[in-house]
C-alpha positions in Angstrom: 158.0 75.2 85.7 154.5 74.9 84.6 154.5 77.0 81.1 150.6 78.9 80.5 149.2 77.4 77.1 146.0 79.0 77.5 144.9 82.2 75.5 143.5 85.0 77.7 139.8 84.5 76.1 139.6 81.1 77.4 141.7 81.7 80.5 138.3 84.0 81.2 136.1 81.4 80.0 138.3 78.6 82.6 138.0 81.3 85.5 134.1 81.9 85.0 133.4 78.2 84.4 135.6 77.8 87.6 133.4 80.4 89.3 129.8 78.6 88.9 131.3 75.0 89.8 132.7 76.6 93.0 129.1 78.7 93.7 127.8 75.4 92.9 129.7 73.3 95.1 129.0 75.9 98.1 125.1 75.8 97.6 125.3 72.5 97.9 127.1 72.7 101.1 124.7 75.1 102.7 122.2 73.1 101.0 123.0 70.0 103.0 124.1 71.9 106.5 120.8 73.3 106.7 118.9 70.0 106.0 120.7 68.5 108.4 119.7 70.8 110.9 116.4 71.0 110.4 115.7 67.2 110.4 117.5 66.9 113.3 115.7 69.9 115.3 112.5 67.9 113.6 114.4 64.8 115.1 115.4 65.5 118.7 113.0 68.1 119.3 109.6 68.1 117.3 109.3 63.7 116.8 108.0 63.2 120.3 106.2 66.5 120.8 103.0 66.1 122.6 101.5 68.7 120.4 100.2 66.7 117.5 99.5 69.8 114.8 103.3 71.2 115.5 105.0 67.6 114.9 102.8 67.8 111.7 104.1 71.3 111.0 107.2 71.3 111.6 107.5 67.7 109.9 106.1 69.6 106.8 107.9 72.4 106.7 111.4 70.6 106.9 109.7 68.4 103.9 109.2 71.7 102.1 112.2 72.8 102.4 114.2 69.7 101.4 112.3 69.5 98.4 112.2 72.8 96.9 115.3 73.7 98.0 116.5 70.1 96.1 114.3 70.9 93.6 116.8 74.3 93.3 120.1 72.3 93.7 119.3 69.9 90.9 118.3 72.9 88.7 121.7 74.4 90.0 123.7 71.4 89.0 122.1 70.9 85.3 122.9 74.7 84.5 126.2 74.2 86.0 127.3 71.0 84.7 125.2 69.5 81.9 123.2 72.2 80.0 125.8 75.6 80.2 128.1 74.4 77.2 125.0 72.2 75.1 122.9 75.5 75.5 125.7 77.6 74.4 126.7 75.8 71.3 123.6 75.2 70.5 122.5 79.3 70.6 125.7 79.6 68.4 124.9 77.1 65.9 121.0 79.1 65.2 122.8 82.2 65.3 125.3 81.1 62.6 122.8 79.6 60.3 120.1 82.8 60.9 123.5 85.3 59.7 123.7 82.6 57.1 120.5 83.1 55.9 120.3 86.8 55.8 123.8 86.6 53.7 122.5 84.5 51.2 119.0 86.4 51.0 121.1 89.9 50.6 122.9 87.9 48.2 120.3 86.9 46.1 118.3 90.3 45.9 
């Protein structure tokens, strides 16, 4: 059997990170499925429609959903995988410096 070498705090952080990553993966899968569905509907139902206005309205809708939701997916990815750790570490360093400056100020006065 494998021995658990993580502290309870580390276990909590691992669980929190894994929940965020799984949430992102589910979000991405739903995005892909919905976009594929919309584009298939447009291709097979509306692309050759005789109603020119309806065809372009549906095309614009598909583009809008794909692009705006795609921006959300990219943001979600960056927050979960790239920025989260870096932003937290930067904030911790900033707070440490701030506390240290307060201590020095109190010692001087």
